[in-house]
PQR file of N, CA, C, O and H, with PARSE charges and radii, in Angstrom:
ATOM      1  N   UNK A   1       1.558  22.814   1.376 -0.4000 1.5000
ATOM      2  CA  UNK A   1       2.509  21.471   1.309 -0.0000 2.0000
ATOM      3  C   UNK A   1       2.027  21.105   2.975  0.5500 1.7000
ATOM      4  O   UNK A   1       2.386  21.944   3.801 -0.5500 1.4000
ATOM      5  N   UNK A   2       1.487  20.279   3.331 -0.4000 1.5000
ATOM      6  CA  UNK A   2       1.105  19.965   4.817 -0.0000 2.0000
ATOM      7  C   UNK A   2       2.211  18.977   5.474  0.5500 1.7000
ATOM      8  O   UNK A   2       2.664  17.888   5.121 -0.5500 1.4000
ATOM      9  H   UNK A   2       1.196  19.597   2.660  0.4000 1.0000
ATOM     10  N   UNK A   3       2.476  19.918   6.697 -0.4000 1.5000
ATOM     11  CA  UNK A   3       3.278  19.009   7.799 -0.0000 2.0000
ATOM     12  C   UNK A   3       2.711  18.125   8.741  0.5500 1.7000
ATOM     13  O   UNK A   3       2.134  18.549   9.743 -0.5500 1.4000
ATOM     14  H   UNK A   3       2.108  20.802   6.983  0.4000 1.0000
ATOM     15  N   UNK A   4       2.829  16.974   8.498 -0.4000 1.5000
ATOM     16  CA  UNK A   4       2.562  16.034   9.477 -0.0000 2.0000
ATOM     17  C   UNK A   4       3.442  16.054  10.822  0.5500 1.7000
ATOM     18  O   UNK A   4       4.621  16.327  11.049 -0.5500 1.4000
ATOM     19  H   UNK A   4       3.297  16.629   7.684  0.4000 1.0000
ATOM     20  N   UNK A   5       2.119  15.556  11.786 -0.4000 1.5000
ATOM     21  CA  UNK A   5       2.559  15.559  12.978 -0.0000 2.0000
ATOM     22  C   UNK A   5       2.669  13.841  12.851  0.5500 1.7000
ATOM     23  O   UNK A   5       1.936  13.009  12.317 -0.5500 1.4000
ATOM     24  H   UNK A   5       1.161  15.334  11.601  0.4000 1.0000
ATOM     25  N   UNK A   6       4.202  13.724  13.758 -0.4000 1.5000
ATOM     26  CA  UNK A   6       4.615  12.145  14.336 -0.0000 2.0000
ATOM     27  C   UNK A   6       3.513  11.912  15.511  0.5500 1.7000
ATOM     28  O   UNK A   6       3.108  12.797  16.266 -0.5500 1.4000
ATOM     29  H   UNK A   6       4.798  14.400  14.191  0.4000 1.0000
ATOM     30  N   UNK A   7       3.236  10.982  15.517 -0.4000 1.5000
ATOM     31  CA  UNK A   7       1.725   9.995  16.262 -0.0000 2.0000
ATOM     32  C   UNK A   7       2.989  10.021  17.957  0.5500 1.7000
ATOM     33  O   UNK A   7       4.161   9.641  17.953 -0.5500 1.4000
ATOM     34  H   UNK A   7       3.565  10.264  14.904  0.4000 1.0000
ATOM     35  N   UNK A   8       2.352  10.481  18.955 -0.4000 1.5000
ATOM     36  CA  UNK A   8       3.028  10.750  20.583 -0.0000 2.0000
ATOM     37  C   UNK A   8       3.258   9.165  20.664  0.5500 1.7000
ATOM     38  O   UNK A   8       2.951   8.484  19.686 -0.5500 1.4000
ATOM     39  H   UNK A   8       1.401  10.789  18.959  0.4000 1.0000
ATOM     40  N   UNK A   9       3.735   8.629  21.693 -0.4000 1.5000
ATOM     41  CA  UNK A   9       4.215   7.148  21.907 -0.0000 2.0000
ATOM     42  C   UNK A   9       3.647   7.116  23.737  0.5500 1.7000
ATOM     43  O   UNK A   9       4.094   7.516  24.812 -0.5500 1.4000
ATOM     44  H   UNK A   9       3.984   9.182  22.488  0.4000 1.0000
ATOM     45  N   UNK A  10       2.653   6.522  23.336 -0.4000 1.5000
ATOM     46  CA  UNK A  10       2.133   6.034  24.364 -0.0000 2.0000
ATOM     47  C   UNK A  10       2.974   5.122  25.598  0.5500 1.7000
ATOM     48  O   UNK A  10       3.223   3.930  25.421 -0.5500 1.4000
ATOM     49  H   UNK A  10       2.291   6.197  22.462  0.4000 1.0000
ATOM     50  N   UNK A  11       3.351   5.819  26.801 -0.4000 1.5000
ATOM     51  CA  UNK A  11       4.204   5.438  28.356 -0.0000 2.0000
ATOM     52  C   UNK A  11       3.148   4.588  28.954  0.5500 1.7000
ATOM     53  O   UNK A  11       2.090   5.160  29.215 -0.5500 1.4000
ATOM     54  H   UNK A  11       3.149   6.788  26.945  0.4000 1.0000
ATOM     55  N   UNK A  12       3.253   3.210  29.240 -0.4000 1.5000
ATOM     56  CA  UNK A  12       2.393   2.809  29.490 -0.0000 2.0000
ATOM     57  C   UNK A  12       2.525   2.422  30.836  0.5500 1.7000
ATOM     58  O   UNK A  12       3.542   2.854  31.380 -0.5500 1.4000
ATOM     59  H   UNK A  12       4.112   2.745  29.028  0.4000 1.0000
ATOM     60  N   UNK A  13       1.810   1.757  31.494 -0.4000 1.5000
ATOM     61  CA  UNK A  13       1.095   1.170  33.117 -0.0000 2.0000
ATOM     62  C   UNK A  13       2.024   0.405  33.624  0.5500 1.7000
ATOM     63  O   UNK A  13       2.073  -0.637  32.970 -0.5500 1.4000
ATOM     64  H   UNK A  13       0.984   1.407  31.052  0.4000 1.0000
ATOM     65  N   UNK A  14       2.904   0.423  34.608 -0.4000 1.5000
ATOM     66  CA  UNK A  14       3.547  -0.323  35.046 -0.0000 2.0000
ATOM     67  C   UNK A  14       3.642  -1.987  35.926  0.5500 1.7000
ATOM     68  O   UNK A  14       4.512  -2.853  36.025 -0.5500 1.4000
ATOM     69  H   UNK A  14       2.864   1.269  35.140  0.4000 1.0000
ATOM     70  N   UNK A  15       1.953  -1.778  36.550 -0.4000 1.5000
ATOM     71  CA  UNK A  15       1.476  -2.807  37.390 -0.0000 2.0000
ATOM     72  C   UNK A  15      -0.062  -2.343  37.145  0.5500 1.7000
ATOM     73  O   UNK A  15      -0.597  -1.370  36.612 -0.5500 1.4000
ATOM     74  H   UNK A  15       1.246  -1.075  36.470  0.4000 1.0000
ATOM     75  N   UNK A  16      -0.472  -3.432  37.747 -0.4000 1.5000
ATOM     76  CA  UNK A  16      -2.631  -3.805  37.509 -0.0000 2.0000
ATOM     77  C   UNK A  16      -2.830  -2.495  38.812  0.5500 1.7000
ATOM     78  O   UNK A  16      -4.020  -2.551  39.122 -0.5500 1.4000
ATOM     79  H   UNK A  16      -0.038  -4.222  38.180  0.4000 1.0000
ATOM     80  N   UNK A  17      -2.311  -1.666  39.439 -0.4000 1.5000
ATOM     81  CA  UNK A  17      -2.999  -1.106  40.073 -0.0000 2.0000
ATOM     82  C   UNK A  17      -3.088   0.235  39.308  0.5500 1.7000
ATOM     83  O   UNK A  17      -4.037   0.984  39.539 -0.5500 1.4000
ATOM     84  H   UNK A  17      -1.345  -1.620  39.187  0.4000 1.0000
ATOM     85  N   UNK A  18      -1.995   0.618  38.273 -0.4000 1.5000
ATOM     86  CA  UNK A  18      -2.499   1.363  37.385 -0.0000 2.0000
ATOM     87  C   UNK A  18      -1.908   2.800  38.140  0.5500 1.7000
ATOM     88  O   UNK A  18      -2.398   3.840  37.701 -0.5500 1.4000
ATOM     89  H   UNK A  18      -1.224   0.009  38.086  0.4000 1.0000
ATOM     90  N   UNK A  19      -0.876   2.929  39.259 -0.4000 1.5000
ATOM     91  CA  UNK A  19      -0.393   3.936  39.868 -0.0000 2.0000
ATOM     92  C   UNK A  19       1.050   4.285  39.641  0.5500 1.7000
ATOM     93  O   UNK A  19       1.580   5.234  40.220 -0.5500 1.4000
ATOM     94  H   UNK A  19      -0.478   2.083  39.615  0.4000 1.0000
ATOM     95  N   UNK A  20       1.927   3.202  38.456 -0.4000 1.5000
ATOM     96  CA  UNK A  20       3.092   3.189  38.098 -0.0000 2.0000
ATOM     97  C   UNK A  20       3.076   3.205  36.235  0.5500 1.7000
ATOM     98  O   UNK A  20       2.349   2.547  35.491 -0.5500 1.4000
ATOM     99  H   UNK A  20       1.497   2.432  37.986  0.4000 1.0000
ATOM    100  N   UNK A  21       3.865   3.937  35.971 -0.4000 1.5000
ATOM    101  CA  UNK A  21       4.261   3.936  34.614 -0.0000 2.0000
ATOM    102  C   UNK A  21       5.699   3.345  34.269  0.5500 1.7000
ATOM    103  O   UNK A  21       6.589   3.250  35.114 -0.5500 1.4000
ATOM    104  H   UNK A  21       4.456   4.471  36.575  0.4000 1.0000
ATOM    105  N   UNK A  22       5.793   3.067  33.314 -0.4000 1.5000
ATOM    106  CA  UNK A  22       7.023   2.288  33.028 -0.0000 2.0000
ATOM    107  C   UNK A  22       7.546   2.989  31.237  0.5500 1.7000
ATOM    108  O   UNK A  22       6.980   2.764  30.167 -0.5500 1.4000
ATOM    109  H   UNK A  22       5.070   3.145  32.628  0.4000 1.0000
ATOM    110  N   UNK A  23       8.659   3.764  31.468 -0.4000 1.5000
ATOM    111  CA  UNK A  23       9.766   3.816  30.982 -0.0000 2.0000
ATOM    112  C   UNK A  23      10.368   3.193  30.400  0.5500 1.7000
ATOM    113  O   UNK A  23      11.101   3.948  29.762 -0.5500 1.4000
ATOM    114  H   UNK A  23       9.119   3.947  32.337  0.4000 1.0000
ATOM    115  N   UNK A  24      10.676   1.749  30.048 -0.4000 1.5000
ATOM    116  CA  UNK A  24      11.535   1.118  29.730 -0.0000 2.0000
ATOM    117  C   UNK A  24      13.195   1.194  30.405  0.5500 1.7000
ATOM    118  O   UNK A  24      13.820   2.183  30.789 -0.5500 1.4000
ATOM    119  H   UNK A  24      10.080   1.136  30.567  0.4000 1.0000
ATOM    120  N   UNK A  25      13.517   0.040  30.378 -0.4000 1.5000
ATOM    121  CA  UNK A  25      14.762  -0.037  31.074 -0.0000 2.0000
ATOM    122  C   UNK A  25      14.524  -0.233  32.615  0.5500 1.7000
ATOM    123  O   UNK A  25      15.315   0.478  33.235 -0.5500 1.4000
ATOM    124  H   UNK A  25      13.010  -0.763  30.066  0.4000 1.0000
ATOM    125  N   UNK A  26      13.860  -0.816  33.282 -0.4000 1.5000
ATOM    126  CA  UNK A  26      13.408  -0.691  34.479 -0.0000 2.0000
ATOM    127  C   UNK A  26      13.206   0.652  35.172  0.5500 1.7000
ATOM    128  O   UNK A  26      13.051   0.895  36.369 -0.5500 1.4000
ATOM    129  H   UNK A  26      13.217  -1.393  32.778  0.4000 1.0000
ATOM    130  N   UNK A  27      13.248   1.461  34.115 -0.4000 1.5000
ATOM    131  CA  UNK A  27      12.535   2.765  34.733 -0.0000 2.0000
ATOM    132  C   UNK A  27      11.159   3.196  34.884  0.5500 1.7000
ATOM    133  O   UNK A  27      10.412   3.766  34.089 -0.5500 1.4000
ATOM    134  H   UNK A  27      13.374   1.263  33.143  0.4000 1.0000
ATOM    135  N   UNK A  28      10.965   2.757  36.211 -0.4000 1.5000
ATOM    136  CA  UNK A  28       9.351   2.586  36.855 -0.0000 2.0000
ATOM    137  C   UNK A  28       9.472   4.046  37.471  0.5500 1.7000
ATOM    138  O   UNK A  28      10.565   4.536  37.753 -0.5500 1.4000
ATOM    139  H   UNK A  28      11.571   2.294  36.857  0.4000 1.0000
ATOM    140  N   UNK A  29       8.066   4.804  37.688 -0.4000 1.5000
ATOM    141  CA  UNK A  29       7.747   6.002  38.034 -0.0000 2.0000
ATOM    142  C   UNK A  29       6.765   5.643  38.725  0.5500 1.7000
ATOM    143  O   UNK A  29       5.987   4.954  38.065 -0.5500 1.4000
ATOM    144  H   UNK A  29       7.178   4.406  37.459  0.4000 1.0000
ATOM    145  N   UNK A  30       6.260   5.914  40.434 -0.4000 1.5000
ATOM    146  CA  UNK A  30       4.962   5.894  41.024 -0.0000 2.0000
ATOM    147  C   UNK A  30       4.625   7.437  41.253  0.5500 1.7000
ATOM    148  O   UNK A  30       3.661   7.681  41.979 -0.5500 1.4000
ATOM    149  H   UNK A  30       6.892   6.474  40.970  0.4000 1.0000
ATOM    150  N   UNK A  31       5.457   8.672  40.603 -0.4000 1.5000
ATOM    151  CA  UNK A  31       4.724   9.828  41.499 -0.0000 2.0000
ATOM    152  C   UNK A  31       4.288  10.548  39.624  0.5500 1.7000
ATOM    153  O   UNK A  31       5.042  10.667  38.659 -0.5500 1.4000
ATOM    154  H   UNK A  31       6.241   8.473  40.014  0.4000 1.0000
ATOM    155  N   UNK A  32       2.866  10.872  39.754 -0.4000 1.5000
ATOM    156  CA  UNK A  32       2.036  10.829  38.458 -0.0000 2.0000
ATOM    157  C   UNK A  32       2.496  12.657  37.870  0.5500 1.7000
ATOM    158  O   UNK A  32       2.267  13.033  36.720 -0.5500 1.4000
ATOM    159  H   UNK A  32       2.254  10.775  40.538  0.4000 1.0000
ATOM    160  N   UNK A  33       3.014  13.368  38.721 -0.4000 1.5000
ATOM    161  CA  UNK A  33       3.750  14.983  38.000 -0.0000 2.0000
ATOM    162  C   UNK A  33       4.945  14.774  37.512  0.5500 1.7000
ATOM    163  O   UNK A  33       5.237  15.442  36.521 -0.5500 1.4000
ATOM    164  H   UNK A  33       3.200  13.062  39.655  0.4000 1.0000
ATOM    165  N   UNK A  34       6.283  13.507  38.217 -0.4000 1.5000
ATOM    166  CA  UNK A  34       6.916  13.377  38.110 -0.0000 2.0000
ATOM    167  C   UNK A  34       7.430  12.841  36.834  0.5500 1.7000
ATOM    168  O   UNK A  34       8.486  13.117  36.265 -0.5500 1.4000
ATOM    169  H   UNK A  34       6.046  12.964  39.023  0.4000 1.0000
ATOM    170  N   UNK A  35       6.235  11.800  36.392 -0.4000 1.5000
ATOM    171  CA  UNK A  35       6.049  10.639  34.978 -0.0000 2.0000
ATOM    172  C   UNK A  35       5.362  11.632  34.062  0.5500 1.7000
ATOM    173  O   UNK A  35       5.909  11.534  32.963 -0.5500 1.4000
ATOM    174  H   UNK A  35       5.377  11.576  36.854  0.4000 1.0000
ATOM    175  N   UNK A  36       4.714  12.249  34.042 -0.4000 1.5000
ATOM    176  CA  UNK A  36       4.195  13.464  33.062 -0.0000 2.0000
ATOM    177  C   UNK A  36       5.255  13.925  32.870  0.5500 1.7000
ATOM    178  O   UNK A  36       5.674  13.871  31.714 -0.5500 1.4000
ATOM    179  H   UNK A  36       4.270  12.328  34.935  0.4000 1.0000
ATOM    180  N   UNK A  37       6.171  14.608  34.005 -0.4000 1.5000
ATOM    181  CA  UNK A  37       7.253  15.747  33.014 -0.0000 2.0000
ATOM    182  C   UNK A  37       8.016  14.778  32.169  0.5500 1.7000
ATOM    183  O   UNK A  37       8.139  15.062  30.977 -0.5500 1.4000
ATOM    184  H   UNK A  37       5.831  14.652  34.944  0.4000 1.0000
ATOM    185  N   UNK A  38       8.500  13.766  32.584 -0.4000 1.5000
ATOM    186  CA  UNK A  38       9.015  12.771  32.090 -0.0000 2.0000
ATOM    187  C   UNK A  38       8.223  12.260  30.605  0.5500 1.7000
ATOM    188  O   UNK A  38       8.882  11.935  29.617 -0.5500 1.4000
ATOM    189  H   UNK A  38       8.400  13.535  33.551  0.4000 1.0000
ATOM    190  N   UNK A  39       7.415  12.256  30.619 -0.4000 1.5000
ATOM    191  CA  UNK A  39       7.037  12.083  29.758 -0.0000 2.0000
ATOM    192  C   UNK A  39       6.821  12.498  28.308  0.5500 1.7000
ATOM    193  O   UNK A  39       6.978  11.936  27.224 -0.5500 1.4000
ATOM    194  H   UNK A  39       6.880  12.520  31.421  0.4000 1.0000
ATOM    195  N   UNK A  40       6.171  14.352  28.923 -0.4000 1.5000
ATOM    196  CA  UNK A  40       6.374  15.694  28.048 -0.0000 2.0000
ATOM    197  C   UNK A  40       8.079  15.730  27.434  0.5500 1.7000
ATOM    198  O   UNK A  40       8.364  15.687  26.237 -0.5500 1.4000
ATOM    199  H   UNK A  40       6.044  14.808  29.803  0.4000 1.0000
ATOM    200  N   UNK A  41       8.945  15.806  28.415 -0.4000 1.5000
ATOM    201  CA  UNK A  41      10.467  15.709  27.968 -0.0000 2.0000
ATOM    202  C   UNK A  41      11.019  14.661  26.661  0.5500 1.7000
ATOM    203  O   UNK A  41      11.889  14.866  25.815 -0.5500 1.4000
ATOM    204  H   UNK A  41       8.713  15.841  29.387  0.4000 1.0000
ATOM    205  N   UNK A  42      10.139  13.488  26.884 -0.4000 1.5000
ATOM    206  CA  UNK A  42      10.657  12.657  26.028 -0.0000 2.0000
ATOM    207  C   UNK A  42       9.503  13.068  24.534  0.5500 1.7000
ATOM    208  O   UNK A  42       9.847  12.955  23.358 -0.5500 1.4000
ATOM    209  H   UNK A  42       9.432  13.321  27.571  0.4000 1.0000
ATOM    210  N   UNK A  43       8.428  13.442  24.915 -0.4000 1.5000
ATOM    211  CA  UNK A  43       7.410  13.838  24.063 -0.0000 2.0000
ATOM    212  C   UNK A  43       6.603  12.752  23.751  0.5500 1.7000
ATOM    213  O   UNK A  43       6.020  12.637  22.673 -0.5500 1.4000
ATOM    214  H   UNK A  43       8.149  13.534  25.871  0.4000 1.0000
ATOM    215  N   UNK A  44       6.531  11.641  25.017 -0.4000 1.5000
ATOM    216  CA  UNK A  44       5.134  11.079  24.971 -0.0000 2.0000
ATOM    217  C   UNK A  44       4.593  11.340  25.685  0.5500 1.7000
ATOM    218  O   UNK A  44       4.860  12.231  26.492 -0.5500 1.4000
ATOM    219  H   UNK A  44       7.005  11.735  25.893  0.4000 1.0000
ATOM    220  N   UNK A  45       3.487  10.567  25.658 -0.4000 1.5000
ATOM    221  CA  UNK A  45       1.981  11.129  26.744 -0.0000 2.0000
ATOM    222  C   UNK A  45       1.685   9.820  27.323  0.5500 1.7000
ATOM    223  O   UNK A  45       1.763   8.755  26.711 -0.5500 1.4000
ATOM    224  H   UNK A  45       3.270   9.843  25.003  0.4000 1.0000
ATOM    225  N   UNK A  46       1.248  10.009  28.873 -0.4000 1.5000
ATOM    226  CA  UNK A  46       0.727   8.781  29.710 -0.0000 2.0000
ATOM    227  C   UNK A  46      -0.612   8.117  29.533  0.5500 1.7000
ATOM    228  O   UNK A  46      -1.673   8.683  29.273 -0.5500 1.4000
ATOM    229  H   UNK A  46       1.185  10.874  29.371  0.4000 1.0000
ATOM    230  N   UNK A  47      -0.392   6.766  29.722 -0.4000 1.5000
ATOM    231  CA  UNK A  47      -1.818   6.128  29.523 -0.0000 2.0000
ATOM    232  C   UNK A  47      -2.640   6.743  30.518  0.5500 1.7000
ATOM    233  O   UNK A  47      -2.331   7.182  31.626 -0.5500 1.4000
ATOM    234  H   UNK A  47       0.470   6.306  29.934  0.4000 1.0000
ATOM    235  N   UNK A  48      -3.811   6.695  29.892 -0.4000 1.5000
ATOM    236  CA  UNK A  48      -4.852   7.076  31.164 -0.0000 2.0000
ATOM    237  C   UNK A  48      -5.495   5.970  31.620  0.5500 1.7000
ATOM    238  O   UNK A  48      -5.671   4.963  30.933 -0.5500 1.4000
ATOM    239  H   UNK A  48      -4.062   6.338  28.992  0.4000 1.0000
ATOM    240  N   UNK A  49      -5.792   6.080  32.547 -0.4000 1.5000
ATOM    241  CA  UNK A  49      -6.546   5.251  33.913 -0.0000 2.0000
ATOM    242  C   UNK A  49      -8.189   5.084  33.178  0.5500 1.7000
ATOM    243  O   UNK A  49      -8.789   6.152  33.056 -0.5500 1.4000
ATOM    244  H   UNK A  49      -5.649   6.898  33.105  0.4000 1.0000
ATOM    245  N   UNK A  50      -8.983   3.711  32.655 -0.4000 1.5000
ATOM    246  CA  UNK A  50     -10.130   4.379  32.416 -0.0000 2.0000
ATOM    247  C   UNK A  50     -11.064   3.507  33.344  0.5500 1.7000
ATOM    248  O   UNK A  50     -11.041   2.343  33.747 -0.5500 1.4000
ATOM    249  H   UNK A  50      -8.496   2.843  32.755  0.4000 1.0000
ATOM    250  N   UNK A  51     -11.997   4.733  33.520 -0.4000 1.5000
ATOM    251  CA  UNK A  51     -13.166   4.007  34.760 -0.0000 2.0000
ATOM    252  C   UNK A  51     -14.172   3.862  34.323  0.5500 1.7000
ATOM    253  O   UNK A  51     -14.852   4.765  33.837 -0.5500 1.4000
ATOM    254  H   UNK A  51     -12.015   5.678  33.193  0.4000 1.0000
ATOM    255  N   UNK A  52     -14.543   2.477  34.418 -0.4000 1.5000
ATOM    256  CA  UNK A  52     -15.693   1.881  33.699 -0.0000 2.0000
ATOM    257  C   UNK A  52     -16.843   1.776  35.338  0.5500 1.7000
ATOM    258  O   UNK A  52     -16.526   1.532  36.503 -0.5500 1.4000
ATOM    259  H   UNK A  52     -13.990   1.743  34.813  0.4000 1.0000
ATOM    260  N   UNK A  53     -17.782   1.989  34.902 -0.4000 1.5000
ATOM    261  CA  UNK A  53     -18.832   2.318  35.936 -0.0000 2.0000
ATOM    262  C   UNK A  53     -19.863   1.043  34.803  0.5500 1.7000
ATOM    263  O   UNK A  53     -20.073   1.025  33.590 -0.5500 1.4000
ATOM    264  H   UNK A  53     -18.039   2.187  33.956  0.4000 1.0000
ATOM    265  N   UNK A  54     -20.353  -0.020  36.116 -0.4000 1.5000
ATOM    266  CA  UNK A  54     -21.362  -0.682  35.353 -0.0000 2.0000
ATOM    267  C   UNK A  54     -22.857  -0.383  35.882  0.5500 1.7000
ATOM    268  O   UNK A  54     -23.822  -1.064  35.536 -0.5500 1.4000
ATOM    269  H   UNK A  54     -20.182  -0.006  37.101  0.4000 1.0000
ATOM    270  N   UNK A  55     -22.948   0.906  36.913 -0.4000 1.5000
ATOM    271  CA  UNK A  55     -24.250   1.658  36.978 -0.0000 2.0000
ATOM    272  C   UNK A  55     -24.056   2.856  37.601  0.5500 1.7000
ATOM    273  O   UNK A  55     -23.445   3.270  38.586 -0.5500 1.4000
ATOM    274  H   UNK A  55     -22.164   1.459  37.195  0.4000 1.0000
ATOM    275  N   UNK A  56     -24.844   3.345  36.629 -0.4000 1.5000
ATOM    276  CA  UNK A  56     -24.909   5.047  37.067 -0.0000 2.0000
ATOM    277  C   UNK A  56     -24.883   5.420  38.680  0.5500 1.7000
ATOM    278  O   UNK A  56     -24.297   6.435  39.057 -0.5500 1.4000
ATOM    279  H   UNK A  56     -25.341   3.008  35.829  0.4000 1.0000
ATOM    280  N   UNK A  57     -25.480   4.633  39.505 -0.4000 1.5000
ATOM    281  CA  UNK A  57     -25.510   5.071  41.052 -0.0000 2.0000
ATOM    282  C   UNK A  57     -24.205   4.477  41.643  0.5500 1.7000
ATOM    283  O   UNK A  57     -24.078   4.887  42.797 -0.5500 1.4000
ATOM    284  H   UNK A  57     -25.956   3.809  39.198  0.4000 1.0000
ATOM    285  N   UNK A  58     -23.525   3.931  41.395 -0.4000 1.5000
ATOM    286  CA  UNK A  58     -22.074   3.848  41.804 -0.0000 2.0000
ATOM    287  C   UNK A  58     -20.742   4.684  41.467  0.5500 1.7000
ATOM    288  O   UNK A  58     -19.667   4.362  41.973 -0.5500 1.4000
ATOM    289  H   UNK A  58     -23.629   3.598  40.458  0.4000 1.0000
TER
END
């Protein structure tokens, strides 16, 4: 019998600067380490910032 893992919920960014995470109920965390610990305690993961580069030279 296979044991299926539940998909992890992603904690979204709270702002356009991508430096704060919104845990809901007006709970916004600006510190990455604190946000990461809170997400792990709740069985969630933090959304990751995507680095887009338009050129390899930049």
